[in-house]
KEBAFI-662907 format. One line per 4 residues: number of its first residue (from 1); their letters; for each residue x, z, y of C-alpha. Coordinates in Angstrom, 3 decimals. Layout:
# residues N
NUM	a	X Z Y; ... $
# end
This chain:
# residues 415
1	xxxx	73.509 158.530 99.050; 70.250 158.642 97.125; 70.408 159.041 93.368; 70.739 155.709 91.629 $
5	xxxx	71.465 153.823 94.848; 74.275 151.374 94.422; 77.483 151.531 96.406; 78.190 148.755 98.856 $
9	xxxx	81.345 147.587 100.509; 81.543 146.296 104.063; 82.363 142.852 102.640; 79.153 142.779 100.588 $
13	xxxx	77.098 143.771 103.575; 78.648 141.045 105.715; 78.015 138.438 102.991; 74.403 139.455 102.821 $
17	xxxx	74.080 139.375 106.598; 75.166 135.746 106.736; 72.534 134.873 104.180; 69.581 136.937 105.491 $
21	xxxx	70.159 136.352 109.190; 71.146 132.753 108.612; 67.867 131.916 106.870; 66.021 133.396 109.922 $
25	xxxx	68.508 131.716 112.314; 69.495 135.114 113.676; 66.222 135.509 115.495; 64.207 138.762 115.320 $
29	xxxx	66.235 139.959 112.368; 67.273 143.531 111.799; 69.248 145.929 109.609; 65.946 146.666 107.885 $
33	xxxx	65.669 143.100 106.645; 69.262 143.208 105.500; 68.620 146.535 103.650; 65.676 144.926 101.927 $
37	xxxx	67.804 141.939 100.832; 70.421 144.315 99.387; 67.681 146.558 97.870; 69.167 149.565 99.491 $
41	xxxx	68.014 152.035 102.198; 68.635 151.483 105.848; 70.693 154.762 106.118; 72.967 153.328 103.465 $
45	xxxx	73.876 150.481 105.866; 74.356 152.919 108.730; 77.245 154.517 106.805; 79.180 151.296 107.423 $
49	xxxx	77.497 149.898 110.577; 75.624 152.125 113.007; 74.334 149.237 115.100; 73.401 145.600 114.576 $
53	xxxx	76.041 144.712 117.202; 78.816 146.276 115.120; 77.706 144.165 112.105; 77.586 141.026 114.285 $
57	xxxx	81.177 141.738 115.403; 82.267 142.067 111.762; 80.554 138.753 110.965; 82.464 137.123 113.828 $
61	xxxx	85.730 138.379 112.415; 84.755 137.119 108.939; 83.744 133.721 110.318; 87.112 133.176 112.010 $
65	xxxx	89.016 134.544 109.005; 87.282 132.108 106.656; 87.386 129.173 109.022; 91.045 129.380 109.987 $
69	xxxx	92.114 130.031 106.365; 90.206 126.907 105.343; 91.519 124.521 108.108; 95.034 125.913 108.853 $
73	xxxx	96.865 123.562 106.499; 94.821 120.555 107.775; 95.627 121.444 111.393; 99.352 121.600 110.560 $
77	xxxx	99.244 118.261 108.686; 97.357 116.648 111.513; 99.989 117.677 114.040; 102.760 116.285 111.897 $
81	xxxx	100.986 112.955 111.268; 102.768 110.051 112.956; 99.508 108.053 113.257; 96.836 109.611 115.506 $
85	xxxx	93.930 108.217 113.455; 95.434 109.768 110.314; 95.672 113.097 112.107; 92.074 112.848 113.399 $
89	xxxx	90.816 112.049 109.911; 92.691 115.071 108.554; 91.079 117.334 111.141; 87.587 115.923 110.496 $
93	xxxx	88.132 116.411 106.799; 89.145 120.025 107.238; 86.404 121.015 109.769; 83.605 119.000 108.117 $
97	xxxx	84.637 120.155 104.661; 84.486 123.814 105.703; 81.010 123.448 107.238; 79.735 121.283 104.397 $
101	xxxx	80.590 123.993 101.928; 79.412 126.846 104.118; 75.987 126.197 105.620; 75.648 129.787 106.781 $
105	xxxx	78.909 129.599 108.636; 77.604 126.513 110.414; 74.457 128.319 111.515; 76.485 131.282 112.701 $
109	xxxx	78.777 129.131 114.789; 75.821 127.170 116.235; 74.125 130.289 117.460; 77.281 131.989 118.805 $
113	xxxx	79.083 128.975 120.263; 76.113 127.099 121.708; 74.630 130.284 123.050; 77.955 131.045 124.715 $
117	xxxx	78.242 134.362 122.954; 81.737 133.063 122.216; 83.375 131.350 125.184; 86.302 128.924 124.911 $
121	xxxx	88.936 131.505 125.787; 87.568 134.014 123.198; 87.479 131.349 120.505; 91.051 130.310 121.360 $
125	xxxx	92.189 133.913 121.113; 90.538 134.281 117.679; 92.343 131.125 116.467; 95.734 132.162 117.810 $
129	xxxx	95.461 135.623 116.297; 95.146 133.885 112.971; 98.034 131.467 113.444; 95.977 128.439 114.409 $
133	xxxx	95.593 126.643 117.721; 92.167 125.318 118.755; 93.853 122.749 121.027; 95.178 120.914 117.960 $
137	xxxx	92.353 118.395 118.075; 93.108 117.615 121.691; 96.820 117.248 121.034; 96.218 114.908 118.089 $
141	xxxx	93.687 112.770 119.912; 95.967 112.519 122.938; 98.579 110.678 120.844; 96.393 107.590 121.156 $
145	xxxx	93.234 108.312 123.179; 92.100 109.931 126.384; 91.063 113.450 125.365; 89.285 114.597 128.513 $
149	xxxx	86.864 117.537 128.218; 83.762 115.329 128.019; 85.192 113.277 125.149; 86.227 116.409 123.269 $
153	xxxx	82.757 117.804 123.775; 81.179 114.634 122.324; 83.525 114.747 119.328; 82.520 118.301 118.463 $
157	xxxx	78.817 117.611 119.167; 78.875 114.567 116.888; 80.469 116.514 114.067; 77.906 119.299 114.503 $
161	xxxx	74.915 116.907 114.585; 75.832 114.924 111.469; 76.895 117.923 109.340; 73.587 119.650 110.294 $
165	xxxx	71.636 116.541 109.224; 73.717 116.507 105.996; 72.630 120.078 105.195; 68.984 119.343 106.008 $
169	xxxx	68.992 116.203 103.822; 70.631 118.022 100.929; 68.592 121.230 101.331; 71.841 123.130 101.155 $
173	xxxx	70.130 126.555 101.299; 68.887 125.870 97.776; 71.332 123.281 96.400; 74.993 123.475 97.321 $
177	xxxx	76.105 119.889 98.049; 78.370 118.186 95.445; 81.972 117.299 96.320; 81.207 113.618 96.138 $
181	xxxx	78.590 113.955 98.880; 80.924 116.056 100.966; 83.616 113.344 100.897; 80.988 110.791 101.947 $
185	xxxx	79.874 112.790 104.977; 83.518 113.355 105.923; 84.154 109.590 105.944; 80.866 108.849 107.797 $
189	xxxx	81.593 111.381 110.555; 85.164 110.091 110.948; 84.006 106.490 111.253; 81.359 107.412 113.836 $
193	xxxx	83.838 109.460 115.907; 86.379 106.651 115.784; 84.147 103.581 116.254; 80.728 104.727 117.489 $
197	xxxx	78.033 102.127 116.880; 80.646 99.380 116.855; 79.812 97.351 119.896; 82.621 95.090 121.105 $
201	xxxx	84.930 96.534 123.779; 84.636 93.334 125.761; 80.902 93.548 126.288; 81.037 97.253 127.205 $
205	xxxx	83.901 96.782 129.718; 81.975 93.926 131.283; 78.970 96.068 132.142; 78.238 96.813 135.790 $
209	xxxx	77.187 100.441 135.366; 76.363 101.031 139.043; 74.042 97.984 139.144; 72.217 99.194 136.018 $
213	xxxx	71.890 102.752 137.384; 70.468 101.408 140.641; 67.923 99.314 138.717; 66.687 102.447 136.937 $
217	xxxx	66.660 104.770 139.945; 64.979 102.155 142.094; 62.149 101.256 139.637; 61.544 104.169 137.394 $
221	xxxx	58.183 105.902 137.893; 55.986 108.311 136.054; 52.997 110.525 136.510; 53.380 114.184 137.359 $
225	xxxx	53.262 116.410 134.266; 50.080 118.249 133.471; 50.292 121.609 135.220; 49.496 123.529 132.066 $
229	xxxx	52.283 121.848 130.099; 54.669 122.339 133.000; 53.837 126.072 133.008; 54.594 126.218 129.238 $
233	xxxx	57.880 124.387 129.751; 58.930 126.793 132.437; 58.099 129.782 130.248; 60.087 128.334 127.362 $
237	xxxx	63.044 127.547 129.688; 63.064 131.134 130.927; 62.464 133.085 127.739; 63.051 130.719 124.847 $
241	xxxx	60.464 129.551 122.297; 60.515 132.765 120.248; 59.920 135.075 123.212; 57.519 132.858 125.043 $
245	xxxx	53.939 134.142 124.709; 50.545 132.723 125.588; 50.146 135.704 127.933; 53.270 134.614 129.877 $
249	xxxx	51.864 131.116 130.302; 48.450 132.442 131.325; 50.014 134.584 134.055; 51.942 131.551 135.388 $
253	xxxx	48.736 129.615 135.567; 46.702 132.463 137.020; 44.201 132.324 134.195; 43.145 134.699 131.461 $
257	xxxx	44.692 134.543 127.996; 41.295 133.811 126.530; 41.017 130.730 128.763; 44.330 129.501 127.316 $
261	xxxx	42.805 129.640 123.836; 40.328 127.061 125.045; 43.290 124.650 125.210; 45.379 125.706 122.191 $
265	xxxx	44.650 127.258 118.795; 47.681 129.526 118.942; 51.273 129.753 120.218; 52.552 127.266 117.641 $
269	xxxx	49.943 124.763 118.690; 50.856 125.335 122.322; 54.607 124.704 121.725; 53.924 121.716 119.507 $
273	xxxx	51.770 120.092 122.162; 54.458 120.668 124.779; 57.240 119.035 122.767; 55.152 116.129 121.477 $
277	xxxx	53.910 115.381 124.984; 57.391 115.516 126.499; 58.953 113.366 123.781; 56.199 110.786 124.460 $
281	xxxx	57.095 110.850 128.185; 60.789 110.560 127.453; 60.133 107.574 125.150; 58.010 105.940 127.858 $
285	xxxx	60.753 106.375 130.445; 63.333 104.920 128.082; 61.103 101.931 127.480; 60.702 101.296 131.173 $
289	xxxx	64.432 101.134 131.469; 65.086 98.978 128.449; 62.597 96.358 129.692; 64.756 95.750 132.770 $
293	xxxx	67.154 93.611 130.768; 67.307 91.303 127.757; 70.986 92.027 126.967; 71.444 94.456 124.068 $
297	xxxx	74.393 96.378 125.572; 72.590 96.693 128.920; 69.352 97.750 127.261; 71.044 100.637 125.442 $
301	xxxx	72.604 101.949 128.646; 69.376 101.479 130.601; 67.511 103.459 127.928; 70.063 106.264 127.876 $
305	xxxx	70.301 106.444 131.670; 66.490 106.424 132.017; 66.228 109.505 129.714; 68.936 111.155 131.813 $
309	xxxx	67.018 110.447 135.016; 63.868 111.935 133.505; 65.577 115.083 132.237; 67.392 115.594 135.533 $
313	xxxx	64.019 115.506 137.301; 62.580 118.045 134.809; 65.227 120.793 134.396; 62.713 123.048 132.684 $
317	xxxx	62.246 120.401 129.976; 65.961 119.926 129.666; 66.368 123.612 128.920; 63.382 123.663 126.535 $
321	xxxx	64.843 120.688 124.590; 68.207 122.430 124.495; 66.530 125.301 122.637; 65.476 122.959 119.830 $
325	xxxx	68.738 120.948 119.930; 70.624 123.681 118.080; 67.978 125.804 116.406; 65.578 125.675 113.475 $
329	xxxx	62.210 125.501 115.226; 59.396 124.625 112.833; 56.207 123.932 114.713; 54.512 121.983 111.902 $
333	xxxx	53.352 118.356 112.044; 51.306 117.267 115.056; 47.951 115.468 114.553; 49.647 112.286 115.787 $
337	xxxx	53.417 112.001 115.770; 55.074 109.985 118.575; 56.665 106.698 117.541; 60.203 107.973 118.153 $
341	xxxx	61.647 104.527 117.318; 59.846 102.882 120.181; 62.745 102.976 122.715; 65.319 101.416 120.384 $
345	xxxx	63.167 99.276 118.048; 64.360 96.004 119.491; 67.961 97.036 120.137; 70.302 95.533 117.566 $
349	xxxx	72.942 98.181 116.850; 76.174 96.626 115.593; 77.116 99.394 113.192; 76.872 98.383 109.536 $
353	xxxx	75.011 101.511 108.378; 72.232 101.093 110.910; 70.239 98.744 108.738; 66.787 100.379 108.499 $
357	xxxx	64.347 102.474 110.559; 65.617 105.751 108.997; 69.187 105.264 110.164; 68.064 103.827 113.499 $
361	xxxx	65.910 106.971 114.054; 68.916 109.166 113.151; 70.987 107.261 115.685; 68.291 107.827 118.344 $
365	xxxx	68.345 111.578 117.617; 72.148 111.549 117.809; 71.967 109.881 121.236; 69.419 112.412 122.460 $
369	xxxx	71.459 115.310 121.057; 74.639 114.135 122.837; 72.751 113.410 126.035; 71.137 116.807 126.144 $
373	xxxx	74.552 118.373 125.380; 76.102 116.559 128.354; 73.247 117.268 130.804; 72.927 120.962 129.968 $
377	xxxx	76.605 121.820 130.534; 76.464 122.514 134.287; 73.383 124.725 133.799; 74.702 127.058 131.165 $
381	xxxx	75.895 130.492 132.163; 78.334 132.534 130.197; 76.961 135.083 127.707; 73.284 134.352 128.451 $
385	xxxx	70.594 132.963 126.127; 68.605 131.791 129.067; 69.763 131.247 132.648; 66.189 130.622 133.886 $
389	xxxx	65.291 127.172 135.142; 68.602 125.388 135.944; 69.375 123.314 138.981; 72.119 120.804 139.687 $
393	xxxx	73.034 117.249 138.739; 75.469 115.757 136.321; 77.554 112.942 137.745; 76.839 109.511 136.379 $
397	xxxx	80.448 109.282 135.190; 79.614 111.651 132.311; 76.736 109.416 131.253; 79.076 106.431 131.272 $
401	xxxx	81.607 108.306 129.162; 78.743 109.215 126.787; 77.697 105.607 126.553; 81.237 104.436 125.823 $
405	xxxx	81.547 107.041 123.099; 78.220 106.046 121.501; 79.071 102.339 121.512; 82.846 102.444 120.846 $
409	xxxx	83.707 105.967 119.673; 87.249 107.047 120.508; 88.063 103.381 120.476; 86.615 103.199 123.963 $
413	xxx	89.268 105.603 125.283; 92.522 104.124 124.116; 95.487 104.962 126.275 $
# end
């Protein structure tokens, strides 16, 4: 150890790793950056962790230690609750509370769980080793509702989405959220999971889903994507937005890199143009579907199903959107932002809190987040960041389950 260099414990190193790597969303970060944060030499870190992978493993252990210690009592109370809704609220309070107070833990779990670095069996083993059962949520929900895998997926995805928005709104990296705000988000997430956007069960049950799906698949149309943007999407789907380079895209197009600069200022501009263009196309497809009916409940399903049809036809875009679904990807503001509210502007959501454009836009993002989550599942491969351009098709049943969850929450799945 160099003269005057401070001693560090493994715990201090792991704490710093959550902070440094979390701020950079665990992309292109190294032990060197961590040493700089701690103001120590890189060899000093090597005395505790010879490789980045060893430190990542220690962080995983810390994450599960902290998480299970925080939620264990809530899990036990939820199992003992006679009323299922009380048990569900207790679980939401425990899980949301932990992530609301630990933004870096949320980022860590997003990267590792959504990237499939931690599969379901491994997660379950971590929980059991610490005296907690990950199946508790399923057991509690099953007391009153159908807890099939798709529904459970939607519950976790909803919790993830709204707690992530909570941190973004509160700028939690700088200002730890106050307890009063944490209790508000707990209640909000619970109400959304339980009741969705509060449509009436009668109007949802009355829908003829097959008829609506046939209307969309029989009348939807759209122009072929621009070849250059398609090549960018394929490169992003294969390598991810961080690793994708202008050189990779140029090779796909059979042009020189200098020619590509005639279209885009730089890589950021290239990716921004891709995502803005695709969101515009998604919005247009949703609008086409919504215009097929004047009934609000039908319009919402037609819009959702139209987006599903589009993303199924463009698997490279589905994968590209999945990259930005769970990651901090700042591409700056485009010259002209799409009117993201266009698809749902005229749809009257029943939920009390959807009373202005801001909350309606948040609801639209939630719908798109859940839909992408459902569509991407068959294409994901264990322990890979990118499985290339996926193929396959999600059954319409999953889209119907998604719609029932969005409109009714768990209330649409009563036993």
